[in-house]
N, C-alpha and C positions, 0 to 999 in steps of 0.2 A: 099241706105237703102231700104230694102224690107218691105213694110207695114205689110204683114202677119207675118213676123218674129218679128217686133217691137210689134205688137199687142200681140203675144204670150208671149213675154218677160215682157210686162207690166202687163199682167194677173198673171205672176209668181210673180212679185213684190208684187202685191196685195194679192196673196194667202199666201205669207210669213207673211205679216202683219196681215191679217184677214182670217185665215184658215176656219172660220165658214161661210164665205160669201156664198159659194156654196150651203150651206144647207138651204138658204133662197131664194127660186126661185123668190119671189115677189120683192126682192131687187137685186138679181143677174142679171136677164135679163136686166133691165134698165141700170145697171152698165156696163154690156157687151156692150150694144149699145153705151154708152157714151165713153168707152175706145176705141171702134172701130172707132168712129168718130174722137176722139182726135188723135189717131194714124195716121189717114189719114191726119189730119191737120199738125202734126209734120213733116211728110214726105214731104207734098206739100210745106210748108213754108221753111223748112230747105234744100230743094234740091238746093238752090242757092249756098250753101257752102261758105257763106261769113264770117263765124266765124272760123271754122276749115276745114271742107270739106263737100261735099254734102252727104257723108255717115254718118259722125259723127254729123253734126248739128241737125238732127232729134233726136238723142240721148240726146243732150244737152237740147233741148226743152222738151223732154219727162221727163228728170230728174227734171226740174223745175215744170212741170205740176204734176208730182207725189208728190213732196214735198208740193206744194201749195194747190192742190185741189183733189188729187187722180184721176186726169183726168176727173173730173165731168164738163160737159158742162156749166152748169149754177149754180155754187156753191153759197152759201150765201156769202154776203160781209163779209170781215174779218177785223182784227185789230180794233175792235170796242172800243170806249171810251165814258164813260158817262161824259159829261161836265156840270159843275154847271150851273143851270139855263136853261138847254136844256130839253125838254120833253122826248127825247129818245136818246139813244147812237148814236154817229156818227161813221160810219164804213169807214175805209180809203182804204181798199184793195178790188178790184173787179175782177170778171172773173176767168177763169180757171188758169191763171198764177198769180192771185192775185196782179195785178198791182195797185200801189198807185194812188189815185185820183190826186196826184200832177203831175202824168205823163202828164196830160192835160196841165199843165203850162210849163214844160220843153220840151215838144214834139217839138216845133218849133226850139229848139236848136239842137235836134237830127236829125230831118228830116225837114229842112226848106222848102223843096219843096212839102211837103205833106199837105193835107187838115187838118184843125183844128180838134182836138179831143174833145169829151165830155165824161162825165162819162158813159152816156148811151151807147155810141158807144163802150166803153171799155168792156161793159158787153156782147157784141156780141163775141162768141167764136173765130171766124176767125180773127176779128180785134184784139182781145186780144193777140192771139198768134203772129200775124204779128208785132204788136207793141213791144211785148217782144223780138222778134228776132232782130228787129232794135236796141233796147236798148242794147242787148248783143253785137252787132257789135260795137256800139258807145263806150261802156265802156271797151271793149277789147282793143281798140286803146288808150283810155284815161288812162288806167291802165297799159300800157306797154306790152300788149299782153299776160299777164299771165292769163291762164284760171281759175285758182283757185281764183285769185283776182277778175276776171270778175264775177264769180259766186257769190262772196260776195257783189259786188258793183252794179250789173246791175240794181237793182230797187231802190237803195238808193239815186240816184241823185248825188253821189260823190264817189270817190275812197276811200275805207275803208282800214284801217290798219289791222284790224282783218280779218283773212281768215278762221275762224272756219266753218262758214256756207258754204263757197265756197269749202273748202276741202271735206266736207261730200258730197256735190253735185257732185264734180269732181270724187270722189271715186265711186259713184253710176253710173255716166256716163261711167267711165272706165270699170266697171263690165258689163254694158250693151254692151259696145263695145267688150269686150272679148268674151261674149256669142255669139255675132253676127260676130265675126272675123273682127271687124272694129277698127283701131287704134284710140285711144283718147289720147291726151297729158297727160303727168305725172302731178300729183297733188303736192301741197306743202307737204313737209315732216315734217312740224312742228306739234307736237302733235300726239296723238294716234287716230286711227279710232275708233269711238264709237261702242259699241257692236251691236246696231241696224243696223248700216250701214254695219258692217262686216257680219251680218246674211244675209242681202240683197245680198251682193257681193257673198257670198258662194252659195246661192241658185241660183243665175243667172249663175254661172259658172259651175254648175253640168254638167256632160257629156251627160245627156239626154236632154239638151236644144235643141230647134229647130235651 
């Protein structure tokens, strides 16, 4: 996977969703820098090819990064809940891939040879992407090798029956692959692709893509 091509494709995804972004230079340049760094991380981490292939795996990571944080290096913590008696909300998802805090608990099960994780370590962009990649590999095997199910289950800590989320992510990953001439496995055929995902897919596969 070519980093320059991936960077261009991820910018196209963003422009489809937020066409006005380019008209705000004070926001656009920092965002460019963030997407460029994340593109580099996706390619560097995914080159192992342990999920699908060394070409496709950066696209899988990029799909998650797009859905979870729009490739921001240090996004705000997500999935916040206000618990009765607590002075402030507790946020469960951290980092560019919005990994659950619970990842620190089941990490020894996924990577028994690896060093322990903390929530602060998960906020480091490179650590966050590498942990997400290892989780993808683990749940791909646990869920029978189905990429759509893997995309649904990879951060839940268990194989899920519902594949709606996975199907949408798989569709975007396949569109990225089609634009870059890289094969990505078929998605589940259950249910229709939502209009937003279809718009992304259409934009990515235009003939003027890099």
